[in-house]
Each structure stands twice: as structure tokens, then as C-alpha cells.
C-alpha positions, -999 to +999 in steps of 0.1 A: +376-160+053+365-125+069+375-096+051+381-072+079+383-041+053+340-042+050+341-033+088+354-001+077+339+031+087+353+069+077+340+103+096+350+135+079+346+160+110+362+188+122+390+197+152+405+226+170+445+232+171+446+241+208+480+250+227+488+228+255+480+237+288+444+255+273+430+221+267+414+212+298+398+246+300+388+242+264+371+207+270+352+221+297+343+247+272+326+226+246+318+202+267+284+180+246+301+195+214+334+168+213+340+135+195+317+111+216+329+078+206+334+046+232+373+043+230+381+069+214+396+097+236+384+133+221+419+151+229+450+137+202+481+147+190+490+175+163+514+160+140+527+192+131+532+208+164+540+188+192+529+221+219+495+219+205+465+195+206+438+180+184+401+188+203+383+166+181+347+181+176+313+159+175+302+144+140+271+173+148+289+199+138+293+199+102+305+237+092+337+251+091+330+274+110+311+257+135+277+279+137+264+244+157+282+259+184+262+284+202+279+317+208+283+323+242+304+289+238+320+303+207+327+337+223+340+321+260+366+300+234+380+332+211+386+344+252+403+316+263+429+322+226+431+323+190+415+285+173+424+272+143+397+249+126+412+219+104+397+191+090+398+157+108+398+121+090+384+094+110+383+057+100+367+031+129+377-004+119+376-038+124+398-034+154+373-008+167+336-023+164+326-044+195+316-086+185+281-079+188+282-053+159+302-074+140+281-106+139+256-085+132+265-078+094+274-110+089+247-133+105+214-133+088+192-111+103+164-122+128+191-140+139+205-149+180+236-133+177+262-157+205+277-127+217+279-141+252+301-174+262+313-189+293+347-187+306+369-210+318+406-196+322+420-187+289+393-204+273+360-196+253+332-225+255+304-217+232+271-234+223+265-224+184+229-237+179+224-262+147+213-229+127+249-212+133+267-245+131+276-233+086+285-201+107+307-211+134+341-205+121+336-170+115+317-169+153+343-181+162+375-158+151+355-124+158+350-138+197+388-144+198+397-115+180+378-095+198+390-111+234+421-112+234+449-120+251+419-127+277+416-154+255+432-173+238+412-209+231+376-211+219+354-244+217+318-252+209+307-286+230+301-311+202+269-334+206+251-345+235+272-363+264+272-395+264+303-409+285+303-421+319+324-391+336+292-362+321+331-349+303+312-329+265+330-332+239+347-297+223+360-290+191+387-263+190+375-236+162+396-208+172+434-197+186+454-220+206+451-256+205+459-257+239+426-272+267+448-271+297+443-241+320+443-223+354+406-205+371+404-182+401+375-186+421+371-175+463+412-172+463+419-205+450+440-215+421+420-243+397+439-255+367+421-285+349+422-296+304+385-284+295+388-315+276+389-345+301+373-330+335+341-310+345+341-279+353+308-254+353+320-211+361+288-207+367+279-224+398+312-205+414+280-188+438+268-224+450+304-229+457+306-202+483+275-203+495+279-243+507+313-240+517+301-213+542+281-235+559+316-254+568+333-248+598+366-248+608+375-286+623+342-311+601+348-338+583+333-333+547+326-360+524+332-353+490+310-379+469+312-364+431+340-336+434+354-332+402+388-318+401+379-296+442+351-269+434+336-282+471+366-300+478+393-272+480+377-240+497+365-267+529+403-280+531+406-239+530+390-234+553+402-262+579+379-294+570+396-324+565+381-334+533+373-364+514+368-368+485+364-390+453+351-390+419+352-417+389+372-400+368+410-404+368+418-369+351+397-356+375+418-368+407+449-363+386+438-328+388+434-322+422+453-334+435+477-309+414+453-276+430+452-290+459+492-287+463+493-255+442+468-244+470+486-256+498+453-281+515+470-317+508+476-323+545+439-323+546+423-339+519+422-372+510+417-381+471+399-420+459+389-431+423+362-450+422+328-456+424+307-432+446+289-461+463+320-482+469+335-453+482+310-443+506+304-475+517+343-484+523+347-448+543+321-458+565+338-496+575+357-496+601+389-520+590+396-541+605+429-545+631+417-511+638+442-499+667+468-522+648+477-503+617+506-532+605+476-558+611+471-558+580+502-554+568+517-583+579+486-603+570+492-592+532+530-596+532+523-637+550+495-644+527+518-634+493+545-649+511+533-686+517+511-684+485+497-726+491+537-730+495+535-759+520+566-768+543+576-802+559+562-789+592+525-783+575+527-816+558+532-835+593+500-813+606+478-820+581+482-857+580+475-858+615+444-836+616+434-864+595+410-855+561+394-821+571+425-802+577+433-819+537+401-804+520+405-771+539+442-769+527+425-775+491+399-748+501+427-722+510+447-731+481+413-722+454+409-688+481+443-677+481+438-653+447+414-637+468+422-636+498+452-612+486+429-589+462+412-587+494+438-576+515+456-551+492+420-538+493+417-532+525+452-525+532+453-492+501+418-482+516+431-479+555+455-466+543+436-436+526+409-428+554+449-431+577+471-408+552+452-373+537+463-365+510+499-391+521+497-370+551+492-403+579+467-410+601+479-427+627+472-458+648+455-434+674+434-415+653+456-378+651+469-368+616+503-366+618+529-378+600+555-366+575+538-343+551+519-326+576+553-322+600+569-312+568+544-283+557+548-273+591+581-270+593+579-247+560+582-205+563+568-177+536+536-173+523+505-159+523+480-193+518+497-216+546+492-247+554+474-265+582+498-273+611+496-315+618+480-304+658+448-280+647+434-313+628+408-330+636+408-367+655+380-382+642+374-412+613+351-411+585+335-441+604+330-422+634+314-392+623+311-367+589+295-337+588+283-327+558+286-349+521+282-333+491+264-348+462+267-329+425+260-346+404+223-327+393+217-357+368+215-388+391+225-380+422+193-390+440+198-424+426+226-431+447+211-423+481+209-457+486+244-460+493+236-448+530+212-475+535+232-496+566+265-480+557+272-464+596+271-483+622+255-470+651+284-490+672+319-472+661+294-436+652+297-404+676+274-378+673+247-363+646+243-385+611+259-360+593+241-337+568+236-343+533+238-321+499+222-340+475+221-320+437+191-323+411+175-314+386+134-302+388+115-296+354+088-269+359+066-302+362+076-318+391+076-301+427+101-306+456+074-333+474+077-352+443+120-351+450+114-358+485+096-390+475+122-399+451+155-395+479+127-404+506+121-441+480+158-442+475+168-443+516+134-462+527+135-434+554+119-407+562+133-368+554+129-345+582+129-305+573+144-313+536+156-277+527+158-263+486+183-240+475+177-228+437+207-229+423+204-219+389+181-221+358+193-248+331+168-248+305+136-228+299+116-256+319+144-268+340+165-254+376+192-270+395+185-274+430+198-284+457+180-306+486+199-306+519+187-328+545+202-350+579+204-385+568+178-404+589+181-425+615+170-454+601+202-452+572+220-467+609+232-506+606+214-524+625+240-535+659+258-562+664+258-576+698+292-576+713+298-608+715+292-615+680+312-613+646+301-593+617+286-617+591+312-613+561+331-597+587+374-616+579+389-628+609+416-648+616+412-680+637+436-717+651+432-737+623+412-759+655+383-729+654+382-728+616+376-772+618+350-764+645+328-740+625+333-757+597+319-787+604+288-763+617+293-745+582+298-715+596+330-709+582+345-701+548+378-700+550+394-667+520+428-670+533+459-688+549+483-670+568+519-689+578+543-675+606+519-660+632+543-643+649+543-614+636+500-613+652+512-624+686+480-613+705+462-636+687+483-667+692+480-700+716+509-699+737+529-698+707+525-730+691+507-726+660+521-728+627+489-719+606+460-697+609+429-692+588+412-656+569+379-667+573+340-653+571+317-664+597+288-676+570 
């Protein structure tokens, strides 16, 4: 327990009783002889008379006759008014002293005083070294006392980071047991639970630097978005952002922050593995020009559920054993087909509707979310109007890809090998901004070599930016480069359907392909009237979802 009385210091001083209206002139004369203590004013009230004030003298003035003051100044002061010299006692207690001063009195001599800390909203994050752990509670109390109410919770990191979301474990040492806070940076507000998500206030300048390179209307892909330190300001700048993070809590707060900052119409949030995210984002959905196509397929696939009607059995009998074999294959694959179309539809809906803003069949970003937003009035932080948003789809063009996971982002570069279809892509390939750590014994050439190895391609004109030092022999860098054209997926011919891409065919077509081992059935569609474009004379009663092999 901290005994605050041990820090009391009693000062025996002299003060002059001066009329209120003459205090300003008196202090000008006594310049250099007044009490000079931080946060203590040399003029205070006279408890015996409201018309007078006490002018407190420096502790260098020790005698009642004020002999330490030059005679010239004393004469000038006596001409100003009759002065009365009175003793004055001043106690400097615990509340007066700084945290650094108090901790130096408490901690063993020679140890480094932990007076600095990272601030996350109202939370102070300490990194207490092992030798100071026995003093962690008193250190936290001093930090809390000296910074309240700006700081309401003091935490210390416990152990190394071992979880997959790179979120440290904390112990609350002082103050409120509440880890939910708000941080304000470059005009944006970020709400977060510091115990559940990653946040580093020291990267504020880097967030500003990178976002300053984005232009209004550009498409940004953030593979490790966290709660949105890049995504939110990019959206505020007028960009469309596809933001992903593996941590579901990060995505939850990203969506909250998008709404707080009124950019939820411009951000589409995903919660998945980064490789899967970039692979699906760059894949044009099946039936791209018919938004209801996947919905109908999914509904039909769920409705059929291997149910067979009389007409189906007659058709199977007519077509013979091959049809029965095909039906058995469908029965075994229907559950996989349902999952396939659920995933396809869910992702297509996400890419078509950034944060509940529809990106419609013609590619224009519109819909209820954007329309409602455009009707709102008032407020300084306005939403982007739907008509201002670009109509490019992510599999057609992305301007920047941010990879802010310095511990392992380089290892994720292999996700770009063959992920972009040349036939769909428009314009230059995206700029990659990959964050990494570099130790003192490593070189930039070594980092580029590691990136090229992951991409299996040569990187031209790589740019390194030193972000900050994280340890004496370890620094954080941002490696920026244009994605090499070697990462394009090989072009398919106009008359060839991509391997492993699900397509719908009639039963006769499927059976012909199957005889030559060219197809694998993954789903069955009844009610083909939902897809009139692929019917043949309206006579077919069954369609097969297949993958070419």
C-alpha cells in the first residue's frame, strides 16, 4: 500500500501582503525573486482580507528584512506601497509530485523508471520489465493517480503473444475494469475492446502516410484490416474498401467504426483467412450478369434434397443404367453442392454489397443503404452519395492491397500466384504494401528475395519505407511494389470453360461428358424454369451442376 504522506515536503517561505490592484506591478519589480514552482502560482489569496493578496517569495529569500533582494528593487517596491512581510508555509504533497518523481522515491536505485506508456483512449498500456514486476501494483497506482481522469484503466501485458489473432493478454492493475475505449486519429473515431483486438497507437503516422497515397474513387483491399486504421480513413477519402481480418471481434468493431464514421456504405468487411479472402475476391462469380442466378440455384439445390418424383424415375428408366448411376452420384454430392452455393452466393452478395450497399447486376454501387445515406441531412461527416462511387468490381481492378501483418505478411504473398484473371482485369495491377520486420543483420535485398520467392516472380522497383524501430536491433518496414504480371492466371480460350468452375448442363450433355471422364457432378437442379436462358425447348426437367475435369 502506498503511503502518500511520505512524499510531503514542507516549505517555510516569506510572503508580501500587497493590495490587489498593485500585485501586477509588484510582481514585475520582484521578477527573479518570486516562488518558482511548477503548477503553483506565486500570488494567492489573503485569508484575512479580500482586498489584499499574498505575493510569495522564492525560497532563496530567507530573512525577514528581505536582504537577499537588491536595494534598488526594494526601494522601488516601497515607493509602490507599504509592504508587510509575513511568514508563509507551503506543503507539497503526493498530489503535487510527478509520477517520475514519486517512482524514483519508491523503486530501487539504478533501475529504469517506467514513466512512459502507450495510451489507447482512456487505457494506459505498460510493459513492465521482469525486475520491476514486484512493484507492478504501486507503479500502476502512481500512473493512474497522476493521469486521472485522462487515464481510467492501467494494464500490463502478460507473457508472449501466442494466439492466432496476435492479441496480447493483459492484466488490469489499476482503475476501472473496462477494456472498451475510443481512440481518435486524423478525424476518425475508433471504438475497440483492447482485450479482444489489436491496436497500436504508435502507428498513427504510418496510417496517415499510406492513406495519403490513395486517391478518391480507388479500390483498396486490406487483407489484415483489424478494426480499420487503414480502411476507415481510406473510405473517408472516398475509396471503396474490401477489408478482411481473421479475428471476428476485429471485424465486429470494424463494422461499428464504419457506422460511427459514416462510411459503412464504402466498406465491405470479411472474416476469413487472408489467402481465401484474396482468392475469392479476385474470382468472378458464376452467372455474374444475373444476380438471382445463384440464389435460384441455391434454393433449388436445397429444395431438391435428393427428392425424386415420378417423372424423374421414368426419365431414369428411359435413359437406362447410366442415368441411375448419375442419380446416385448426385445423391452423394448434394450436401457438398449446397455448401458450394451457399459460399458462392454469400461471397457474391458481399462483393456486390459493400456493408449492405448493393453493388447491382450492372456493377453500379447502389441500393437501400446508399440511397438512404444520400437522403440524410445534417452533420459534418457526410456519407458518399451512391452516384459518386466507382462501378469497378474487385475481380476487374484493385488499386492498392495493404498487408499489415509484419510478423508474417511476406508468407502470404504466395496467395497472389495465379489469383488474377487476365481476361477480367482492367488497368494496371495493384500496388502491394507489405509490412515486415527487418533485423540488423538482414538487408533489403534479402526481404525482396523472400517476397519474390513467395510470388515466384521478379519484383521491379521495390520501395522500402522505415516505419519505426520496435527493438534495439529490429525495425518495421513497408515494402511497396507493383504486383508482377507473372502473377496473372493463364488465359482461358473463349470456347473453354475454366477447370473446377461449376456449370449447369442438361442430363444428356452431362452423360456424354461423363462417358469420357470429363465431368464430375456436384449438384442437381430441379425446376429449370428458373433458368430459361439454358433450357432447350422447355422440355428438360432436370439440370446437373458439374465441374469439368
